[in-house]
N, C-alpha and C positions, 0 to 999 in steps of 0.2 A: 379530097380527103388529107386530112394532115397525119404526117406519119406518126405514130405509136408517141414516143417521149414527147413529144412538143404537145400530141393531145391530152397527152398526162397532164402537163405542167398545167394545160390551158382550164383543165377540168379540176386541176388542184386549187386553181387560182378564184374560180366559183365557189368552190366548197369552203375557201375560208372566208366567205364575205357574211358568215353566220347568217343564213336563212337557210331554210327548207325549201330543197331543188327538187320538181319532178323529173323522174324519167323523161319525159317529154319536153320539157323545158332543156334541160340540158342536150337534148339530144338535136332540137333545133337550135341554139347556141354554136354547137361544137359541129353540125352537118355533117351528122351520124345518124345508124340507128339505136334505139333504145337499148336491142342487144347489145352493141357495141358499148353502150354505158352501163351496162351490170358489166360486161365483160373488162372494163376501165374500172371501174370501181373493185374488182377482185385484186386487180395487179395494184391497187394505191394500198390495199388493207394487206397485202403480202409484204409489201413495201414500207410498212408497219405506220399508216396512217390510217385512224377509226374511223371508219367511214360507215353511219347509220343509218336503217333502212326501215321506214315502216311502209308499211302495206294500207289498200286502200284507199278513199279520193281524196281525203286528207293528208296522206302519208309521201314521201321523199324520200332523200338521199339528204343527210349532215354531216359535217365533219364536229366530232365529237372529241372529248380529253380521252388519255390511252395514257396505260402503266409505263409508256417510254415517251421522250419527245422525239418525234422523228425527224427530218430534215423540212424547213419553212420555206417557202419560197415567198420573195419578197417584191413590191416592183420598185423602181427607178427612185421614186421619191422615199419610200420605207427604208430602202437600202440606206439613202445618204442620210437619212432622220438616225440611224443605227450609229453608222461609222463616227457622225457629229456627238452622239448621246455617250459614245463612249470615249469619246476624248475628255469631253469633259468632265467626268468624272464625279467627285465630290463625296463619296462615301468611306470614310475609313476601312482598311479590312479589304476591300473590292479590287484595289489597284490590281493585282494580280490577274483576279480573274480576269476584269474589263480587257485587261491585255492580251489576252490569250483572247478573248471573243473576238476580239477588236483585230488581232493578226489572222484569225479565221476568213473575216466577212471580206479585210479589204485584200484577204488573198484570191479570192473570185471574184471582185468587181471587175465587171467591163472597163474597158477603155474608158469610156465617153460618160460613167460615173466617177474617173477618180480624177476625170479634169474639173467634173464640179464640186469632188470633195474637196480639191485641192485649191480650185478656188475662194469656195465658202473659207477653208482655211486662214489663206491670203489675206483676207478681206477683213478677219475679224481678229479683234485685238482680245487675247482671252487674257485678264485680269486673275492673279492666284488669288485665293479665298481670303478673306481678312478672317475669317475664324476657324477655330478648330471642325474637323469632319465629326461627325458623329460615326459611331459605331454601327458595323450592318448588323448586327445582333441586337440591338438598341433599336433600330427601326423593324425589323424584323419582328421582335417581339410587341410593341406597341398596335403596329398593324395587326398581329392576331387577334390581341386584344378587343380592338376595333369593331374587326368580323367577327367573334363571338361573344360581344357586348358583356365583357368584363370587365371589370372595377380595376383599374391601376393602382399601384401605391408603390410610392418612390420619393425620395430624399432630391429634395431641390435644393438649388443656389441663385439669389437672386444677383440682377448685374452688378448689386452694392454689394454684393458679399454676403447675404444675409442668407441663412440655412432654415430650412421647413420641412415639416415632413408633408404630403398631399398625397389625398384619398381624391380620385380622378375618374370621371365617367368617359372614356376618352372618345372622340366622335371624326375627328378626322387628323391627317398629318398632311404639312402643309411645308411647301422649298419655295424659301422667299430670301432675295439676297444672299445667295450661297449656302444656306443656313436652314435646317430643319426643325420646325415647329410641332406642338403637339396642342391641338386646339380641343378642349373637352372641358365638363362641367365639377368646378371643384365641389366635392359635396359637402365638406366643412364649413365653406363662404358661399354655396348655396348661389352661385354664380358661376359665368363662363369666366376662364383663364385662356392665357396662351403663354405656352413653355417653351423653351430652347431644350431641344433633345440633347444638346450636349451638356448641359447643366444637369442630369438629372440621373439618380443612380437608383433602377428598379429594384423592389423588394419582391422576394417571392414568397407565396405561392399569390396569384390575384386574387382580388375581391371576388363579393357575388356579381353574376347578374345583374343586368339593367333593362331598361326598355330605351332604346335612343329616342332621344328629343328631337326636336324641331332645330333647326340651326338660328345662329343667334341672332337677332336682329331680321330674321326670315330669309336672310339671305348672306351666306359664311361670308361671299367676296365679299361684301358691301363692310360685315362685321369687321374685318381683318386691314382693309381699310382705313376702318377710322381708330382702331387700336393698336395697330401692330409697333405702332411707332414707340410704345410704350415699353417693348419689351426687344427691339433691336437697339434703343438708341439710349443713352441715358441721360440728357438734358432735354427740360422742359421751356417751351415757353408758350407765352398768352401775349397775345397782340389783339389791340381795336383797330380793324381795320375800314377804312371809310369807303366801302363799296357793299353791294348788296350780299347778303349769303348767297345767293341764288348767281350771282355773277363769277362766284370763284368754284362753286360746286362744280366738281368735275374735274379741277383745275388743279387743284392743291390737293394733301396729304394732313392727316388731322381732323381734328374736330370743329367745326361750323357750327356758331350758336345765332341767330338773327338777334340784334339789339334794337333796331328799327327797321326800315325801308331802305335807309340807306348807308347804315353798318351794322357789321356784324364783331364777333370775338372767334379768332380764330387760334384754336390751341394746339399744338406741334412739338414734336419730339426729334432730335437730332444729334449726330454725333460731335460737332462742333458748331459755334455763334456763327463761323466764318460760313459755313453752309446755308444756316438762316438768312444771315446778311444777303446774302445771293438770291435765296428763293424769292424773297421777299422783292428783292429790288429788283428782279426779273417780271414781276404781275405790275408792275409799274403805277401803283396806287396807294395815294395817302397812308400811314398807317403810325400807330401807336404802342411803344412797348409797355407793357402793364406788368408784366415778369418776364424773367428776373432780374436784378440789378447788372448783374453779368453780361447779359445780352445788350443793355445800355450802352455799358463803360464800353465794350466791345464795337458799337454801331459809330459812339463818336468817336475812339481811335480810329476806324477805317475812315468816318467821315474828314478827319484833321489829313488823312495820308491822301484820302484823294484832291482834298482842297488843295494840298501843296502841290501835287502833282501838276493841277493848271497854272500855277503861277511859275511852274518852272522854265526859264527860258536856258538856249545854250551856250 
């Protein structure tokens, strides 16, 4: 039989699996009697863990939410994930809180996990965020409105500096490219829109409640892959690619429109024309620039530079 402290930790780990356990199941897992399980559940309650019990054939034990946060039990992978996530940061206003939490977790990490975290940190290059971090209170207010199904009102500044006042039924918050975005139904435009949360200024109070809609395109991930570039990057390119759309699907971001069986139109957004040149070059398929002229000019300049490089001799 396990010693009591170790058995309590094992019991707590089972209860944290978000399911109901019968006393018999727990007893079999831990190799003890159901009477011992009842006694151990009582000890967990004394420590602040809200273990609920239901009687009857379909009853059992379940770990619920309490008034205060009790100590949490993390397995090895969960502990490493928490440390790496706290190192990453990304939300302004939480730097000090994240540091305090990180210090507490790292203080109790066993040696084997310290080595895993150190190896991961030594192998990963963490580049600084390119854009401004969003304020924590903004994320909190938006997520609360999503949960309560309350319309948001806010002032918004687009990537080209245009200001507008929006009324939006919030659907989801999305973390993408070191920035936070709000996907929602713009009631004035009767369409789905994606907003950078660092560019919006919330107006209070929130608007009326609403019924959540089905996600755009029936799949929020697919919608974001198709449209996100419009909000993330200011430059737009349209190319005619001499390859079937089915051949490029899943390999590129942006919108693909079949022209015929052998060609398609590819519309994409980017932060620079050099990035577009690199991406289309990696595809290794013929293409034509339909717009804008600036992209064609940049490709001609790059072409001349590459041609000159091949004729150079020491």
